[in-house]
N, C-alpha and C positions, 0 to 999 in steps of 0.2 A: 354305430351300435354304442349306448354308453356302458359303462362299467356294471350299473346296476341290471340293465338288460340282459347282460352278458352273463350275471350271474343266475338270471331265472330263464333258465331255457325250458321252453314248453316241451314237455312228454308227449306227442302226439300219439294217438292210438293206433295201433296196427289192426290190419284186418279182422283178425278173431278177436281183439278188445273192440272195436266197434260194432262188430255183429250181436257181442254178448250186450253191451250196453243199449243198443238200438232194441234188442229183444226187451230188456229191463223198460226201459222209456216208454216201450208200447204197452207194456202191463200196467206201468203208472197210470196211462192216461185211459186205457179202453177196459180194465177191469172195476175201478172205482164207478165210472159211468155205468156201466152193464149192472153192476149191484144196484147203485143207487137208483136207476129206472126200474128194475124189478121190485123193489122196496116201495116206490113211490107208487106203483101200478098194482099191486097188489096187496101194500099193507099202511098206505097212506104216511109212510115213513121216509125219511131221508136215511143213507146209510150211516150219517154220523148219529142222528136219532136212536137208530138201532143199536151201533155201537155203544153209545150211553147208557141204554135199558140194559145190554147182555153184560155190560161192565158192573153196572149196579146189582143184577140178577146174581154175579159170582161172588159180590162181596158179603163178607160177614155182617148178617142182619139188614142185607140189601142196602149198605148205607156207606156212603166214602165222603171223605172232605172234597170239596169242589176242585182244590187245587190237584189232589191227587187223580181225582176223574178226570180233570184236564188233559193231566199226562198220560192216563193210560187209554184215553179217548185220542190221542194225538190232536188235541185241538188246544187252542188259547183257552184263558179264563174268561175271556171276554165272549167268545163264541158258544162256550159252554152255558156261560149265563143266559144268553137267549135261548139256547135250546133247551134248557131246564124251564124257562119262563113258559115255551111253549108245552112242555112234558106236562107242567104244573095245572097249565089251563085246560088242557084233558083231563087231569086227575090221574096221571101216569108216573108223576114224581111230585116230592114235595122237599122244601130246604126248611132247614132247621138251625139253630146255632148248637156248635159241637159242644156237648156236654164236658169235655174234658178240657177245652181251651175254647172260650166264648168269642175268640178273636177268628175263629175258622166257622164256616158255613158248611152242614153237611147236606149232600143231597141223598134222597130216601127213594127208593122203588116202592111204589105202592101196591096194592093187591091187584088193582086195574091194571095199573103198567105192568106187571108179571104176566098178568092174563093177555094182554096185547103182544107182549113180546114170545110169549109160548104161541099164541095164533099165528105171528109172522115168521117164526123160525123156520119150520117146515119147508114154505116158499123159498127161503132165503139158502137154507143149506143144497136144495133141490138144483139152485142157480151156481152155487159155489160149485159143487159136485158136476154139474155140466161144463161150467167154463174151464175147470181145472182140475179136479182130483180125479174124475173119470177119464181124463186124458192121459193120465200118468201111470207108469206102473209102479209099483210099490219102492222099488230102487229108486226110481227116477223121484218119488214124493219124498224119500228119505233123502236124496241128494239136495232138492228144493228145500228142506227144512233146515238141514246143514249149512246151506247158502245163505239162507234169510238170516238164521242165527248169527253167523259169521259176520256179515254186512252189517246188521242191526245192532248188535253188541258192541262193534268196533265204533260206530257212530253214537250210539247211545252214551258210551263212556267219555265221548269228547264233550258232551255239552255241559 
């Protein structure tokens, strides 16, 4: 073993850590697939498209800079651009130069887009309830929220 290898010793997961990690990994794979399948089937949207519409609906004036929207929707600018192209083609969103700084482009949720989101939300929320919310006690929901904040905040602050 070289001196560099000796300095970098792997901290293997113990049984409790491995079980926790496997549960998180399973959630990361299964939940997005189930949410995407429900939205595709019932609303003709991908989960990412739904997230983009939802983020825009929560924004002041239903408008966000594309760069901000990409971060909120957890996607690259390139991926977001492709999605907004599809949403524009359906009349659910549009893009305009940012009036405060023309170097940026804003994405705007249209009235048709808002109606699409509103029509899609009940099925999505029912699926979220079925898969996660209704399976946990109020105490467990609080714990899950705290865990999510702890992990995401620590990792978001590193970027």
